C-alpha positions in Angstrom: 0.0 0.0 0.0 1.4 3.4 -0.9 2.1 5.9 1.8 2.2 9.7 1.8 5.9 9.5 1.7 5.6 7.4 -1.5 3.4 10.2 -3.0 5.9 12.8 -1.9 8.7 10.9 -3.7 6.6 10.7 -6.8 5.8 14.4 -6.8 9.5 15.2 -6.3 10.5 12.9 -9.2 8.0 14.6 -11.5 9.2 18.1 -10.5 12.8 17.1 -11.2 11.7 15.7 -14.6 9.9 18.8 -15.6 12.7 21.2 -14.4 15.3 19.2 -16.4 13.1 19.6 -19.5 12.5 23.3 -19.1 15.9 24.6 -18.0 18.4 22.2 -19.6 16.5 20.9 -22.7 14.5 24.1 -23.6 11.3 22.2 -23.8 8.3 21.5 -21.6 5.4 19.1 -21.1 3.4 21.1 -18.7 1.9 24.6 -18.9 3.1 27.1 -16.3 -0.2 26.7 -14.5 -0.1 22.9 -14.4 3.6 23.0 -13.2 2.6 25.5 -10.4 -0.3 23.2 -9.4 2.1 20.2 -9.2 4.6 22.2 -7.1 1.9 23.6 -4.8 0.7 20.0 -4.2 4.3 18.9 -3.4 4.8 21.8 -1.0 1.4 21.2 0.7 2.3 17.6 1.3 5.8 18.7 2.7 3.9 20.8 5.2 1.5 18.0 6.1 4.4 15.6 6.7 6.5 18.4 8.4 9.4 17.8 6.1 12.3 20.1 7.2 13.1 22.9 4.7 16.6 21.5 4.1 15.1 18.2 2.9 12.6 19.8 0.4 13.3 19.9 -3.3 13.9 23.5 -4.2 13.9 24.4 -7.9 16.9 26.3 -9.1 16.5 27.7 -12.6 19.7 27.2 -14.5 20.2 27.5 -18.2 24.0 27.1 -18.3 25.2 24.6 -20.8 28.4 22.7 -21.3 30.9 24.1 -23.8 30.3 27.9 -22.9 32.5 30.2 -20.9 30.7 31.1 -17.7 30.9 34.5 -16.2 29.6 36.1 -13.0 26.8 38.7 -13.1 27.9 41.9 -11.4 24.4 42.0 -9.9 22.3 38.8 -9.5 19.6 38.3 -12.2 16.7 37.4 -9.9 13.2 36.2 -10.8 10.1 38.1 -9.9 7.5 37.1 -7.4 4.2 36.4 -9.2 0.5 36.4 -9.1 -1.3 34.0 -11.5 -4.8 34.6 -12.9 -7.4 31.9 -12.9 -11.1 31.5 -13.3 -12.0 33.8 -10.4 -9.8 36.6 -11.6 -8.0 36.7 -8.2 -4.7 37.8 -9.6 -5.9 41.4 -9.9 -6.8 41.4 -6.2 -3.4 40.0 -5.3 -1.7 42.6 -7.4 -3.6 45.4 -5.7 -2.7 43.9 -2.3 1.0 43.8 -3.2 1.0 47.5 -4.3 -0.9 48.5 -1.2 1.5 46.6 1.1 4.5 48.4 -0.6 2.8 51.8 -0.4 2.1 51.6 3.3 5.6 50.6 4.4 6.4 53.2 7.1 10.1 52.9 6.7 9.8 53.7 3.0 7.7 56.8 3.8 10.1 57.9 6.4 13.1 57.5 4.3 11.8 59.2 1.2 9.2 61.6 2.7 6.3 60.1 0.6 3.2 62.1 1.2 0.6 59.7 -0.3 0.1 56.6 -2.4 0.2 58.7 -5.5 4.0 59.0 -4.9 4.3 55.3 -5.8 3.2 55.1 -9.4 3.8 52.0 -11.3 5.1 50.9 -14.7 3.4 48.0 -16.5 5.4 46.2 -19.2 4.6 43.1 -21.3 6.3 40.0 -20.1 7.9 38.6 -23.1 8.1 34.8 -23.6 11.7 34.5 -24.4 15.2 34.1 -23.0 16.7 36.6 -20.5 19.9 38.3 -21.4 22.4 40.7 -19.9 24.2 43.1 -22.2 27.3 45.1 -21.2 28.2 48.1 -23.5 31.6 49.8 -22.9 32.1 53.2 -24.6 29.3 52.2 -27.0 30.6 48.7 -28.0 28.8 45.6 -27.0 31.5 43.9 -24.9 29.6 41.0 -23.3 26.3 39.2 -23.5 25.4 36.6 -20.8 22.5 34.3 -20.3 20.6 34.4 -17.0 22.3 31.0 -16.0 21.5 30.4 -12.3 21.1 34.1 -11.6 24.6 34.6 -10.3 26.5 33.3 -13.2 25.6 32.9 -16.9 26.9 31.6 -20.2 28.9 34.0 -22.5 26.7 34.2 -25.6 28.2 37.4 -27.0 29.1 35.8 -30.3 25.5 34.3 -30.6 23.8 37.6 -29.8 25.9 39.5 -32.3 25.1 36.9 -35.0 21.4 37.4 -34.5 21.5 41.1 -35.0 18.8 41.4 -32.3 20.7 44.3 -30.6 23.2 46.8 -32.1 26.9 46.0 -31.8 27.4 49.7 -31.1 25.4 52.4 -29.5 26.1 56.2 -29.0 27.2 56.2 -25.4 30.4 56.9 -23.5 31.0 55.0 -20.2 29.9 51.5 -19.2 26.4 50.3 -18.8 24.6 47.0 -18.3 21.2 46.6 -20.0 18.9 43.6 -19.4 16.2 42.3 -21.7 14.6 39.4 -23.4 15.6 37.6 -26.6 12.6 36.2 -28.4 11.4 34.6 -31.7 8.4 36.2 -33.3 5.4 33.9 -33.7 5.5 33.8 -37.5 9.2 32.8 -37.4 8.3 30.0 -34.8 5.6 28.6 -37.2 8.0 28.6 -40.1 10.7 27.0 -38.0 8.4 24.3 -36.7 7.3 23.5 -40.3 10.9 22.8 -41.2 11.4 20.8 -38.0 8.4 18.5 -38.9 9.7 18.0 -42.4 13.2 17.1 -41.0 11.7 14.8 -38.4 13.1 17.1 -35.6 11.4 17.9 -32.4 8.7 20.7 -32.4 9.4 23.6 -30.2 6.6 24.1 -27.6 6.7 27.9 -27.7 8.8 31.0 -28.6 10.8 30.8 -25.4 11.9 27.2 -25.9 12.8 27.8 -29.6 14.8 30.9 -28.8 16.6 29.3 -25.8 17.4 26.2 -27.7 18.9 28.0 -30.7 20.9 30.6 -28.6 22.8 27.7 -27.1 24.2 26.7 -30.5 28.0 26.4 -30.2 28.2 27.6 -33.8 26.7 31.2 -34.0 26.8 31.4 -37.8 23.4 29.7 -38.4 21.7 32.3 -36.1 22.2 35.0 -38.7 18.8 35.7 -40.4 16.9 33.2 -38.2 14.7 36.1 -36.9 15.6 36.3 -33.3 14.7 39.8 -31.9 15.0 41.6 -28.5 13.4 44.0 -26.1 15.4 45.7 -23.4 13.8 47.1 -20.3 16.2 47.4 -17.3 19.5 49.2 -16.3 20.9 47.5 -13.2 24.1 49.5 -13.0 26.1 52.0 -14.9 29.5 53.8 -14.6 30.2 57.2 -16.0 26.7 57.4 -17.3 23.7 59.5 -16.1 20.7 57.1 -16.1 17.1 58.3 -15.6 15.7 57.6 -12.1 12.3 56.8 -13.6 11.7 53.3 -14.9 9.2 54.6 -17.5 11.8 57.1 -18.7 14.3 54.4 -19.0 12.4 53.0 -22.0 12.5 56.3 -23.9 16.2 56.8 -23.0 17.2 53.2 -24.2 15.2 53.8 -27.4 17.2 57.0 -27.9 20.4 55.0 -27.7 19.2 52.8 -30.6 18.2 49.8 -28.5 15.0 48.0 -29.1 12.2 48.6 -26.6 8.6 47.6 -26.4 6.1 50.4 -27.2 3.3 49.1 -25.1 4.8 50.1 -21.7 2.5 52.3 -19.6 2.7 54.2 -16.4 -0.3 54.0 -14.0 -1.1 55.6 -10.6 -1.7 52.6 -8.4 -2.3 48.9 -8.1 -5.9 49.0 -9.2 -4.9 50.9 -12.4 -2.1 48.3 -13.0 -4.6 45.4 -12.7 -6.9 47.1 -15.3 -3.9 47.6 -17.6 -3.1 44.0 -17.3 -6.6 42.9 -18.2 -6.7 45.4 -21.1 -3.4 44.1 -22.6 -4.6 40.4 -22.1 -7.5 41.2 -24.5 -5.0 42.3 -27.2 -2.3 39.8 -26.9 -3.6 37.5 -29.6 -3.1 40.3 -32.1 0.6 40.7 -31.2 3.5 39.3 -33.4 5.3 38.0 -30.3 4.4 35.8 -27.4 3.6 37.1 -23.9 2.7 35.1 -20.8 1.9 38.0 -18.5 2.9 41.4 -17.4 5.6 42.8 -15.3 4.7 45.6 -12.7 7.5 47.8 -11.3 7.7 50.8 -9.1 8.5 53.8 -11.4 10.9 55.5 -8.9 14.1 53.5 -9.2 15.7 55.3 -6.3 13.4 53.1 -4.0 14.7 49.8 -5.3 17.7 49.4 -2.9 15.5 50.5 0.0 12.9 47.9 -0.7 15.4 45.1 -1.1 14.2 41.6 -1.7 14.8 38.0 -1.0 17.4 35.6 -2.5 14.8 34.7 -5.1 13.1 38.0 -6.1 13.2 41.8 -5.5 10.4 43.6 -3.7 10.1 46.5 -6.2 8.3 44.5 -8.8 6.0 41.5 -9.4 4.8 39.5 -12.4 1.2 39.1 -13.4 0.6 35.7 -15.2 -2.2 35.4 -17.8 -4.5 32.4 -17.4 -4.2 29.7 -20.1 -7.0 29.2 -22.5 -9.0 26.1 -21.7 -11.7 24.2 -23.6 -14.0 21.3 -22.5 -14.3 18.3 -24.8 -15.0 14.6 -24.6 -12.3 11.9 -24.2 -13.0 9.3 -26.8 -10.1 7.0 -26.3 -6.5 6.7 -25.0 -3.8 5.3 -27.1 -0.3 4.4 -26.0 2.9 5.6 -27.8 6.3 3.9 -27.6 9.3 6.1 -27.4 12.9 5.5 -28.3 13.7 4.4 -24.7 10.7 2.2 -24.6 8.8 4.7 -22.5 5.0 4.1 -22.9 3.1 7.4 -23.0 -0.7 7.7 -22.9 -2.2 10.1 -25.4 -5.8 11.3 -25.2 -8.0 11.0 -28.4 -10.5 13.8 -28.2 -13.6 15.1 -29.8 -12.0 17.8 -31.9 -12.1 21.2 -30.2 -10.9 24.7 -31.3 -8.1 25.8 -28.9 -5.8 28.8 -29.3 -6.7 29.1 -33.0 -6.1 25.5 -33.9 -8.2 22.4 -33.9 -7.0 19.8 -31.2 -7.9 16.1 -31.5 -5.1 14.6 -29.4 -3.5 15.7 -26.1 -0.8 14.5 -23.8 -1.5 12.7 -20.6 2.2 12.5 -19.8 2.4 9.3 -17.9 0.1 6.7 -16.2 0.6 8.0 -12.7 -0.5 11.4 -13.8 -3.5 9.9 -15.6 -4.5 8.1 -12.4 -3.9 11.1 -10.2 -6.4 13.1 -12.4 -8.7 10.1 -12.4 -9.2 10.4 -16.2 -11.7 7.9 -17.6 -13.0 7.0 -21.1 -16.1 9.0 -21.9 -15.3 11.8 -19.5 -15.5 15.5 -20.3 -12.1 16.9 -19.8 -10.5 20.4 -19.9 -7.8 20.9 -22.4 -5.1 23.6 -22.6 -1.9 24.1 -24.5 1.4 23.8 -22.5 3.4 26.7 -23.6 0.6 27.7 -26.0 1.6 24.8 -28.4 1.4 21.3 -26.9 -2.1 20.2 -26.0 -2.7 18.5 -22.6 -5.5 17.3 -20.5 -5.6 19.5 -17.4 -8.5 18.0 -15.4 -11.8 16.1 -15.5 -15.2 17.8 -15.3 -16.6 15.4 -12.7 -20.1 16.9 -12.8 -20.4 15.7 -16.4 -19.0 12.2 -15.8 -21.3 9.6 -17.5 -22.4 6.5 -15.6 -20.5 4.2 -18.1 -17.2 6.1 -17.9 -14.4 3.5 -17.7 -11.0 3.7 -16.1 -8.0 3.6 -18.3 -6.0 0.4 -17.6 -2.2 0.5 -17.3 -0.6 -1.5 -20.2 0.6 -5.0 -19.1 2.2 -5.6 -22.5 3.8 -3.3 -25.1 1.2 -2.2 -27.7 3.9 -2.5 -30.5 5.5 -5.8 -29.9 3.4 -7.4 -27.2 6.5 -7.8 -25.0 6.7 -7.4 -21.2 6.7 -4.0 -19.5 8.6 -2.7 -16.5 8.0 0.3 -14.2 10.7 2.7 -13.1 9.8 5.8 -11.0 6.8 7.4 -12.6 7.1 5.7 -16.1 6.3 2.4 -17.7 8.7 0.9 -20.3 8.7 -1.8 -22.9 11.5 -4.2 -22.0 12.2 -5.5 -25.5 15.0 -3.5 -27.2 14.0 -5.2 -30.6 10.5 -3.6 -30.3 9.7 -2.3 -33.9 8.4 1.0 -32.7 11.4 1.5 -30.4 13.7 0.6 -33.3 12.1 3.3 -35.5 12.3 5.9 -32.7 15.9 5.1 -31.8 17.1 5.2 -35.4 15.3 8.5 -36.1 17.0 9.9 -32.9 20.4 8.4 -33.9 20.2 10.3 -37.2 19.0 13.5 -35.6 20.9 16.8 -35.6 22.1 16.6 -32.0 23.4 13.0 -32.5 24.9 11.8 -35.7 23.4 14.6 -37.8 22.3 12.6 -40.9 19.4 14.9 -41.7 18.5 13.0 -44.9 17.2 10.2 -42.7 14.0 11.7 -41.3 11.2 9.6 -39.8 9.6 8.8 -43.1 12.8 7.3 -44.6 13.7 5.6 -41.3 10.3 3.9 -41.4 10.8 2.7 -44.9 14.3 1.2 -44.3 13.0 -0.6 -41.2 9.8 -1.9 -42.9 11.2 -2.7 -46.4 15.0 -3.2 -46.0 15.0 -4.9 -42.6 17.3 -2.3 -40.9 17.2 -3.1 -37.2 20.3 -1.4 -35.7 22.4 1.7 -36.1 25.2 -0.3 -37.9 22.6 -1.5 -40.4 22.2 2.1 -41.6 25.8 2.2 -42.7 25.4 -1.0 -44.6 22.7 0.5 -46.9 23.6 1.0 -50.5 22.4 3.7 -53.0 20.6 1.1 -55.2 18.7 -0.2 -52.2 17.5 3.3 -51.2 16.7 4.3 -54.7 14.1 1.5 -54.8 12.1 3.1 -52.0 9.1 5.4 -52.3 9.9 9.0 -53.2 13.6 8.2 -53.4 15.4 8.7 -56.7 19.0 7.9 -57.7 20.3 11.4 -56.7 18.5 11.3 -53.2 19.8 7.9 -52.6 23.3 8.9 -53.4 23.1 11.9 -51.1 21.8 9.8 -48.2 24.6 7.3 -48.5 27.2 10.2 -48.7 25.6 11.7 -45.6 26.0 8.4 -43.7 29.7 8.3 -44.8 30.3 11.8 -43.4 28.6 10.8 -40.1 31.1 8.0 -39.5 33.6 10.5 -38.3 31.4 12.4 -35.8 33.2 10.7 -32.8 32.4 8.7 -29.7 30.4 11.4 -27.8 27.9 11.8 -30.7 27.6 8.0 -30.9 26.7 7.8 -27.2 24.1 10.6 -27.6 22.6 8.9 -30.6 22.1 5.6 -28.8 19.7 7.3 -26.4 21.2 5.6 -23.4 19.4 6.2 -20.0 21.0 9.2 -18.1 23.5 10.0 -20.8 22.9 13.4 -22.3 25.2 15.6 -24.4 27.3 16.8 -21.4 27.9 13.3 -19.8 28.5 11.8 -23.2 31.2 14.4 -24.0 32.7 13.8 -20.4 32.8 10.1 -20.8 34.3 10.3 -24.3 36.9 12.8 -23.3 38.0 11.0 -20.1 38.1 7.5 -21.6 39.1 8.2 -25.1 37.7 5.2 -26.8 34.8 2.7 -26.8 37.2 -0.1 -25.9 38.1 1.7 -22.6 34.4 2.1 -21.8 33.7 -1.6 -22.5 36.6 -2.5 -20.3 35.1 -0.4 -17.5 31.7 -2.1 -18.1 33.3 -5.6 -17.9 34.9 -4.6 -14.6 31.4 -3.7 -13.3 30.6 -7.5 -13.4 33.4 -8.5 -11.2 34.0 -5.4 -9.1 30.8 -3.1 -9.2 31.9 -0.9 -6.3 35.3 -0.3 -7.9 33.8 0.6 -11.3 31.2 2.9 -9.7 33.9 4.6 -7.6 36.0 5.1 -10.8 33.1 7.1 -12.3 32.4 8.9 -9.0 36.1 10.0 -9.1 35.2 11.8 -12.3 32.5 13.8 -10.6 29.6 11.6 -11.7 27.0 10.8 -9.0 26.6 7.3 -7.7 23.1 6.7 -9.1 24.1 8.0 -12.6 27.3 6.0 -12.4 25.4 2.8 -11.7 22.9 3.4 -14.4 25.7 4.1 -17.0 27.7 1.1 -16.0 24.6 -1.3 -16.0 24.1 -0.3 -19.6 27.8 -0.5 -20.7 28.1 -3.8 -19.0 25.2 -5.2 -21.1 26.5 -7.5 -23.8 23.6 -6.3 -26.1 24.9 -2.7 -26.0 28.5 -3.9 -26.4 27.4 -5.7 -29.5 25.9 -2.5 -30.9 29.0 -0.6 -30.2 31.3 -3.2 -31.7 29.0 -3.5 -34.8 29.3 0.2 -35.4 33.1 0.0 -35.1 33.0 -2.9 -37.7 31.2 -0.7 -40.3 33.8 2.0 -39.9 32.1 4.4 -37.4 34.8 6.4 -35.4 34.5 5.1 -31.8 37.1 7.4 -30.3 36.9 10.9 -28.9 37.5 13.6 -31.5 38.5 16.3 -28.9 41.1 16.5 -26.2 41.2 13.5 -24.0 41.1 14.1 -20.3 44.2 13.1 -18.5 42.9 12.6 -14.9 45.2 14.1 -12.3 45.1 13.0 -8.6 43.8 15.8 -6.5 42.0 17.4 -9.4 39.8 14.7 -10.8 36.4 14.7 -9.3 37.0 18.0 -7.5 34.9 21.2 -8.0 36.8 24.5 -8.5 35.5 28.0 -8.1 37.5 30.8 -9.8 37.2 34.3 -8.5 39.1 37.6 -9.3 41.7 38.2 -12.1 44.6 35.7 -12.4 48.1 37.1 -13.4 48.5 35.2 -16.7 45.6 32.8 -17.2 42.2 34.0 -18.6 39.3 32.4 -16.7 38.2 30.2 -19.7 41.8 29.0 -20.0 42.0 28.0 -16.4 38.7 26.2 -16.6 39.8 24.3 -19.6 43.0 23.2 -17.8 40.9 22.0 -14.8 38.4 20.1 -16.9 41.2 18.5 -18.9 42.6 17.1 -15.7 39.2 15.6 -14.7 37.9 18.5 -12.5 34.8 20.6 -12.9 34.0 24.3 -12.3 31.1 26.1 -10.5 30.2 29.7 -9.9 29.2 29.2 -6.2 31.2 28.3 -3.1 29.7 25.5 -0.9 30.9 22.9 1.6 31.3 20.6 -1.5 33.8 22.9 -3.2 37.2 21.3 -3.5 39.2 24.5 -4.2 38.8 28.2 -4.7 41.3 29.8 -7.1 41.6 33.5 -6.1 43.2 36.2 -8.2 43.4 40.0 -7.8 40.2 41.7 -6.6 38.7 38.4 -5.3 35.4 39.3 -3.6 32.8 37.5 -1.6 33.7 34.0 -2.9 37.0 34.3 -1.3 35.4 35.3 2.0 32.9 32.5 1.7 35.8 30.0 1.1 37.6 31.2 4.2 34.4 31.0 6.2 33.8 27.4 5.2 37.4 26.3 5.4 37.7 25.6 1.7 41.3 25.4 0.3 42.3 28.6 -1.5 44.9 28.5 -4.3 46.5 31.3 -6.3 47.4 30.7 -9.9 50.8 29.3 -9.0 49.2 26.8 -6.7 46.7 25.8 -9.3 49.4 25.2 -11.9 51.4 23.2 -9.4 48.4 21.0 -8.6 47.9 20.5 -12.3 51.5 19.4 -12.7 52.5 22.4 -14.8 
C-alpha cells in the first residue's frame, strides 16, 4: 500500500523531470499553471508531513550549458514574485494587495518623505516569452552578453547575440552600462521553424521561449544570422560614467534614444488598481501581437526606491509578475492510445472530440504518464478540460466530474507493449517496454540516432527511417551504414540522386566521434554533457567496454572510478549497467566494424590525482591565465568548475580583486589557491 511519503517521492520525481526539460533541454510538457499546481501539491504535502526545509526539493532555474565560458553577473539576475490569474480573476486582487503593502511601508515613507500613495506610481510592461539576457556596453561597444544562468553566473553568448543582430553592436554612449532584456522569436518565425522541423523529423518547439533558448545555445553562431531572433530591453541595473534616468518609465525612452529595441506598449499608472486594469486590457490584445507574452511585469516607477525595498534571495520587492490564465476548452475523451518512445517509454495520449483551442483544432492531447493519468482520475467517456502547454502542446488538465457519464471506464495500465506485445517494466513514474527489438522502439531510436544533436544525418528523417525498417530490414544503427544507394533508390519518393546523397551523408557521419555516438544511442541518463565527459575522459569505446566488464566482477570499484570523475553514484550505476550489457556492447562493436569512429574527436582528459572529481570556483583576475583558459585546464585534468562556493567545493582559485567568494571559502574552510598553486596542482 502506498504511503504519503511514497506520494511525496513521486511528486519530487515529477518536478525534477519537468525542471530538467525546461531549464536544460529548452522544452516542456506542462503549462506554467499545471507546473505551479504540481509544485503547490508537493509543498502542501511537505507541510502536512512536516518535512524540514533543508530536505525539500527546491527548484533552481539554471540555463547554463556545457561548452560555454561562464561569467559572474555583477548584480544577480533574480526572478520576480508572481500572481497568477485563474477562473475567479483573483490575480488582480493579489496585485492590488501587493501594491498597497508596498505603499504603506512606514520605513519607505520615512526615508523618502512620501506624502501619499500617489507617490508610488507603477510601470506596466509586457512579459515577453523569451530568454533573458544581460548586455554590457563599454564606450558604446557591446562587450559582453550573458544568459541568466543560475542568476549569479551565466553563459557567455556574445558571439551568438551578435550573430542574430537582435541588438546593435554599437550604441552612441560613453561610459559603461549593463542593459537587461529578453531575446525572443516572433510567432511567424516560430511557425516557419516548426514547419521545417516537422519535415526534417526534428522535435517541435513548444513555444517561442523554448525555440529561442534552444537556438541561442548553439555552439556555432553562424546559423543564427537571419533566423529572426529579436530583442526587447527594459532594465539598467548599473552604470559607470553614465547618467541614467531615475524613472523606470523614462528608461524605455532613454534606451530607445540610444538605438536599443524597446517595447512600445509600456504604460505608467497611478496605483495597483490601475495596474490590474492595464493587465486585463493588454490580455485582450495579446492574440493580435506578433510576439508571445505570458503575462505582465509591474515595477515601481521610482528606481531610487529599489535598494531601500530590497528583496529575497529569489526576487526583488520592487516588482511583481502578473501571469495570464491559459485558454482552456472542454471536450470529450473518446479513447486513450499508447505511444512507444525510443527508450521504450509508454506514453498515454488522449484521443479527443475535436475542439478549437488557441486558434487551432485539437484532437489529441498529452496525458504525460500513467501515474499522472491516475492522479487526475481520467476515464474514457469523461468530459475533460484541455489547454496548451506553452501555448503549443495540448494537454488534459482535469476532468469535469459533474459531467462524468455513468458508463465512464478507467484507463487500464498496459501490461504488454502495444507495439511488440513484450513485457513491460516500471521505473519511478514511467512504464517501459523491456524489449530492445520492439519495432516502434527501433524506429524511434534510429530516427534519434540520425537527428541533428546526435549523428546529424538529416537525410534520414522519420519517413525514410520507417521505410528502411519496414522494407529493408534495418534493425540497428550499424545496419544504416550497410545501406547502398541502389537499395535506397528503390524506396518510395527516393530517386538515384536522393539515394546517393543519403549514402554520402552516412559516410560523413562516420567521423562524428564517440560522444555523438553515445548521444545517438539514447542511453538512459547519458545526455550531451555526460557523453562528452565520458568520451573525453576514456578516449575510446574499448576503454568504456573494459570499465563495463569490470562492473561485473567489481561493481563498487567501477562505480567509484566514475564517481572520481565527478559523476553521482546513481548515474554511475545506471551508466555502468548499460555499458556492461552484452547487447549494447554488440551494438558498439558492430558500429566500429562498419567504420564508425569510436574514439573521442577532442582533447582526451588526463585525470590528475587531487583534481579529478573536485569542484573548483574561480574568482578575481589571475596574473597570466584567462578564466576560460584556467577552466579548460581544470576540466582536462578531470575536475569541474562552478560559480558558487559551498561545503562541497574542493578549491577556490583566487586572483586579484577576489570578492565575496574568497570570503565564503575562508568561512567554510575551503582550500584557497593562487594561480601558481593551481598550476602546481595541475603538474604544470
